[in-house]
C-alpha positions in Angstrom: 0.0 0.0 0.0 1.3 3.4 -0.9 2.1 5.9 1.8 -0.1 9.0 2.1 1.9 12.1 1.7 0.3 15.5 2.4 2.8 18.2 1.6 1.6 21.5 3.0 3.4 24.8 2.9 1.8 27.7 4.7 2.3 31.4 4.0 3.0 32.0 7.7 6.0 29.7 7.8 7.4 31.4 4.7 6.6 35.0 5.9 4.2 35.5 2.9 7.2 35.2 0.4 5.8 33.3 -2.6 9.2 32.4 -4.0 10.2 30.9 -0.7 6.9 29.0 -0.5 7.6 27.4 -3.9 11.2 26.5 -3.0 10.0 25.0 0.3 7.2 23.0 -1.4 9.7 21.6 -4.0 12.1 20.6 -1.2 9.3 18.8 0.7 8.1 17.0 -2.4 11.6 15.8 -3.1 12.0 14.7 0.5 8.8 12.7 0.3 9.9 11.2 -3.1 6.5 12.0 -4.7 7.9 12.7 -8.2 10.1 9.7 -8.1 7.1 7.5 -7.2 5.1 8.9 -10.1 8.0 8.2 -12.5 8.4 4.7 -11.2 4.7 3.9 -11.7 4.6 5.1 -15.3 5.7 1.7 -16.5 5.4 -1.8 -15.0 8.5 -3.1 -13.3 9.0 -6.8 -12.5 9.1 -7.4 -8.8 12.6 -8.9 -9.0 13.9 -5.8 -10.7 12.2 -3.5 -8.2 13.8 -5.5 -5.3 17.2 -5.3 -6.9 16.9 -1.5 -7.4 15.7 -1.0 -3.9 18.6 -3.1 -2.5 21.1 -1.1 -4.6 19.6 2.2 -3.5 19.7 1.2 0.2 23.4 0.1 -0.2 24.2 3.5 -1.7 22.5 5.4 1.1 24.4 3.2 3.7 27.7 4.0 2.1 26.9 7.7 1.9 26.0 7.8 5.6 29.1 5.8 6.5 31.3 8.3 4.5 29.5 11.2 6.2 30.2 9.6 9.6 33.8 9.1 8.8 34.2 12.7 7.7 32.7 14.1 10.9 34.9 11.7 12.9 38.0 13.0 11.0 37.0 16.6 11.6 36.7 15.9 15.4 40.1 14.2 15.5 41.7 17.1 13.7 40.2 19.6 16.2 41.4 17.7 19.2 
């Protein structure tokens, strides 16, 4: 079942700045991966292919987080 994503940007949180509202809306949509979901649903994808892509995407994010952790650790070591 697909997750329900309500992306709301209020004028109050953007201080009535329309350009800021649009930027914030786009940022929230990207974070929720709404556009990516629509693109993926355009064509049928075999379940095995979908699982493989999901596994590869998860591996990339793990590696990215690990590199980020290592960089912060190196910065801490340099400062001490």
